[in-house]
C-alpha positions in Angstrom: -24.4 -7.5 -15.9 -21.8 -5.6 -18.1 -20.0 -5.1 -14.9 -19.8 -8.7 -14.3 -18.8 -9.7 -17.5 -15.9 -7.6 -16.7 -15.6 -8.9 -13.5 -15.8 -12.5 -14.8 -12.6 -11.5 -17.4 -12.2 -12.7 -20.8 -10.9 -16.0 -19.8 -14.3 -17.0 -18.5 -13.3 -18.9 -15.5 -15.6 -19.0 -12.6 -15.7 -16.8 -9.9 -14.1 -17.1 -6.7 -16.1 -17.9 -3.7 -15.9 -14.0 -2.5 -16.9 -12.7 -5.7 -20.3 -14.9 -5.9 -21.2 -13.9 -2.3 -24.5 -11.7 -2.5 -23.3 -8.6 -0.9 -19.8 -8.6 -2.7 -21.9 -8.5 -5.7 -24.1 -5.8 -4.6 -21.1 -3.5 -3.7 -19.5 -4.2 -7.0 -22.8 -3.2 -9.0 -23.5 -0.1 -6.6 -20.0 1.4 -6.0 -19.4 2.5 -9.7 -22.8 4.1 -9.7 -21.9 6.3 -6.6 -18.6 7.1 -8.1 -19.9 8.1 -11.2 -22.4 10.6 -9.4 -19.6 11.8 -6.5 -16.9 12.0 -9.4 -14.3 10.6 -6.8 -14.8 9.2 -3.2 -12.8 8.1 -0.4 -12.4 4.6 1.2 -14.4 5.3 4.3 -17.1 7.5 2.3 -17.9 4.7 -0.1 -18.1 2.0 2.9 -20.4 4.2 4.6 -22.6 5.1 1.4 -23.4 1.4 0.9 -23.6 0.1 4.5 -27.5 -0.1 4.6 -29.9 0.4 7.2 -29.7 0.3 10.8 -30.8 -2.9 12.5 -33.4 -4.1 11.9 -33.8 -2.4 8.3 -32.3 -3.8 5.0 -28.5 -4.5 5.5 -25.8 -3.7 3.0 -22.3 -5.0 2.4 -20.0 -5.0 5.8 -17.5 -2.3 5.1 -14.6 -4.9 4.4 -16.8 -6.5 1.9 -17.1 -2.9 0.1 -13.1 -3.1 0.5 -13.0 -6.1 -1.2 -15.2 -5.0 -4.1 -13.1 -1.7 -4.3 -10.0 -3.8 -4.9 -11.4 -5.9 -7.5 -13.1 -2.7 -9.3 -9.5 -1.2 -9.3 -8.0 -4.7 -10.7 -10.6 -5.0 -13.5 -10.0 -1.0 -14.4 -13.6 0.0 -13.6 -12.0 2.4 -11.0 -8.8 4.0 -10.5 -6.9 5.4 -7.7 -6.0 9.0 -7.3 -3.4 10.3 -4.7 -3.1 13.9 -2.8 -0.8 16.0 -4.6 -0.4 18.7 -1.8 1.0 19.2 1.7 0.8 16.6 4.2 -1.7 16.8 6.8 -0.9 14.8 9.7 -4.0 15.5 11.8 -6.9 13.2 11.3 -5.0 10.2 10.0 -6.7 10.5 6.5 -6.2 8.2 3.6 -4.2 9.7 0.6 -6.2 7.2 -1.8 -9.3 8.3 -3.6 -11.3 6.5 -6.2 -12.6 7.7 -9.3 -13.5 5.8 -12.7 -11.1 4.6 -14.7 -11.7 6.8 -17.5 -11.5 9.9 -15.1 -8.1 11.7 -14.8 -6.9 12.5 -11.3 -6.4 16.1 -12.5 -10.0 16.5 -13.2 -11.0 15.5 -9.6 -8.1 17.2 -7.8 -10.1 20.1 -6.3 -13.1 17.8 -5.1 -10.0 15.6 -3.5 -8.6 18.4 -1.4 -12.2 19.2 -0.2 -12.6 15.7 0.9 -9.6 15.3 2.5 -10.1 18.2 4.7 -13.5 17.4 5.9 -12.5 13.7 6.4 -9.5 15.0 8.7 -12.0 17.4 10.4 -14.5 14.4 11.3 -11.8 12.1 12.2 -10.3 14.7 14.6 -13.4 15.2 16.5 -13.9 11.3 17.1 -10.4 11.3 18.9 -8.9 13.1 21.8 -10.0 14.1 25.1 -13.2 16.3 24.5 -14.2 14.1 21.4 -17.6 13.6 20.0 -17.4 9.8 21.2 -17.6 11.1 25.2 -20.6 13.5 24.0 -22.4 10.5 22.8 -22.2 8.7 25.7 -23.2 11.6 27.9 -26.2 12.1 25.8 -27.2 8.4 25.7 -26.8 8.3 29.5 -28.9 11.1 30.0 -31.6 9.9 28.0 -31.2 6.5 29.4 -31.8 8.1 33.0 -34.2 10.9 32.4 -36.4 9.4 29.9 -36.0 5.3 30.0 -36.0 5.0 33.7 -32.7 3.5 34.2 -30.4 4.2 37.1 -26.7 4.9 37.0 -24.8 2.6 39.6 -21.2 3.2 37.8 -19.2 4.7 35.1 -15.9 3.2 33.5 -16.7 0.1 35.2 -14.0 -2.7 35.9 -15.2 -4.0 38.9 -18.7 -4.5 40.3 -20.0 -5.6 43.8 -17.7 -8.3 44.6 -16.7 -9.1 40.8 -13.7 -7.7 39.0 -12.7 -8.0 35.0 -9.5 -10.1 34.6 -7.0 -8.3 32.3 -3.2 -8.5 31.3 -1.0 -8.4 34.1 0.4 -5.0 35.0 -2.0 -3.0 32.8 -5.5 -1.5 33.7 -8.2 -4.1 33.0 -10.7 -3.2 30.2 -14.0 -1.6 31.3 -17.5 -0.8 30.3 -19.1 2.7 29.8 -21.7 2.5 32.3 -23.4 0.1 34.8 -27.1 0.9 34.7 -30.1 -1.0 36.7 -33.9 -1.0 35.9 -36.4 -3.4 37.5 -34.0 -5.3 39.1 -31.8 -6.0 36.2 -28.3 -4.9 35.8 -27.0 -3.9 32.5 -23.3 -3.3 31.3 -23.8 -0.4 28.5 -21.3 0.3 26.3 -21.5 3.3 23.5 -19.4 3.2 20.3 -19.9 6.4 18.2 -17.9 5.6 15.3 -17.3 6.1 11.6 -14.6 3.3 10.9 -15.6 -0.2 11.0 -13.3 -2.9 9.8 -12.5 -6.5 10.1 -10.8 -6.2 13.4 -13.5 -3.7 15.0 -15.7 -6.2 16.1 -13.1 -7.6 18.8 -13.5 -4.1 20.3 -17.2 -5.0 21.4 -16.2 -8.5 22.2 -13.8 -7.2 24.7 -17.0 -5.5 26.1 -19.0 -8.3 26.2 -16.3 -10.3 28.1 -16.5 -7.3 30.5 -20.2 -7.7 31.0 -20.0 -11.1 31.3 -17.4 -11.1 34.0 -19.2 -8.6 35.9 -22.6 -10.5 35.6 -24.2 -7.8 33.7 -26.7 -8.1 30.7 -24.5 -6.6 27.6 -26.2 -3.7 26.0 -24.3 -2.2 23.1 -25.5 1.1 21.7 -23.6 1.7 18.3 -23.2 3.8 15.2 -23.0 0.7 12.9 -22.5 -2.9 14.0 -22.3 -6.0 11.7 -25.5 -8.3 11.7 -23.3 -11.4 12.6 -22.2 -9.6 15.9 -25.8 -8.4 16.6 -27.3 -11.8 16.2 -24.5 -13.2 18.8 -25.3 -10.5 21.4 -29.4 -10.5 21.0 -30.0 -14.5 20.6 -26.6 -16.1 21.8 -26.2 -13.8 25.0 -29.8 -12.5 25.4 -28.4 -8.8 25.6 -29.5 -5.9 24.0 -28.4 -3.7 20.9 -29.3 -0.7 19.8 -27.6 0.1 16.0 -28.2 3.7 15.1 -27.3 5.6 11.8 -26.2 8.9 12.5 -22.7 10.0 13.8 -23.5 12.4 16.8 -21.2 15.2 17.2 -21.5 18.5 19.4 -23.7 21.3 18.5 -20.7 23.7 18.3 -20.0 21.7 15.1 -23.0 21.8 13.4 -21.3 23.5 10.0 -19.0 20.4 10.2 -21.9 17.9 10.2 -23.6 19.7 7.2 -20.2 19.4 5.3 -19.7 15.7 6.1 -23.4 15.0 5.2 -23.2 17.0 1.8 -19.6 16.3 0.8 -19.0 13.1 2.1 -22.4 11.3 2.5 -21.7 10.6 6.1 -25.1 10.5 8.3 -24.2 13.1 11.1 -26.2 15.0 13.5 -25.0 17.9 15.9 -27.2 17.5 19.0 -27.1 18.2 22.4 -29.8 15.7 23.5 -30.9 12.5 21.9 -33.8 12.8 19.4 -37.1 11.8 20.3 -37.1 9.0 17.6 -34.2 7.6 18.8 -35.1 7.6 22.6 -38.2 5.9 20.9 -36.3 3.1 19.1 -34.4 2.2 22.6 -37.7 2.4 24.5 -38.9 0.0 22.1 -36.0 -2.5 22.3 -36.1 -2.4 26.1 -39.9 -2.7 26.3 -39.3 -6.1 24.3 -36.7 -7.4 26.7 -38.9 -6.6 29.4 -41.7 -8.2 28.3 -39.6 -11.4 27.8 -38.8 -11.2 31.7 -42.4 -11.1 32.8 
């Protein structure tokens, strides 16, 4: 209650609609506790730490709601922002803003900031580029779908299928979907999103994939490390598609030391594997069994 007395301010005026939102309140209550424990956090770190469980588990605040909470906590002098007073590091596109409790001086956490900035940059770097962890995740999900779950691969990176083709912007390559798979006579458009960053504009990337699936007359099947519940509901109940939301970011086994650092230092859920763990395969199998039972 002390926190929300501070958030309300001395004027006693009513909170805005944003401030009365359940998840905004949850973020405002939870974030200072995490910051106190960690001493200093990155923007992305705090959003991942409070994002909740994977579907159908208990959700947490959407990442952008946690962002609004960070702004409010800084505004009310519960948190302060510290910069990075070192050499510029281009690789990784990592933030220069770090959050600590207001009574903590930036000098007290400068050494932690340097470590967190390095690990953040290293994680971001393996999620981009030609040999990225994103492609690695696509490969191991495909192997599981084919070898263990009975799907048949018909096409990769598809923007046309049978006699149908995706519409796009003239002069540019049309958007595609990672895989066209078939099982029990049903054709699926499967797309894998192995990401750590998820913001207000990110769902548009999935909506593009849903458009591709619709234009190719495929059942959409989205596999993502985090997806907001509104979009999950739209896909499952509105489009009668499938969603597998998983929690752990997947990276290559050769990067196991980075996975440990990311988990220990940033609280990122990361696994370094070369095949999909049995518990993840089992969850996908359950999702598929429910889908096909509904078709029987």
